[in-house]
C-alpha positions, 0 to 999 in steps of 0.5 A: 713494496714487493708487489708495487716494485714487480709492477713497475717492473724493478730489476731485482738488483735495484729493488732493495736499492727502490725499497731502502728510500722509502724507508724512515723513521726507525726503519730507516736507522735499523737499516743502515745498520743492517747494511753494513752488517749484510755487506753488499749485494744483499739478496730481496730474500734478505732484506725481508726475512731479515724486516719481519724479524726485527719489526715482526714477532714471530707470533705475529708472522703467522698471524699474517701467514693464516 
């Protein structure tokens, strides 16, 4: 998603909005709750850190990095 947003030159301040409309089902429900917890001016790092923490166990993240 990050690569796509950069490829089409979506400004950093709009990247969360663009990613949000792609979320469905459980991910959409998760994000709506997360958005309330994080408040306004959410950064891409906050979004991606929270997403990975919620949907990918730490071991899976380490495997992805390798």
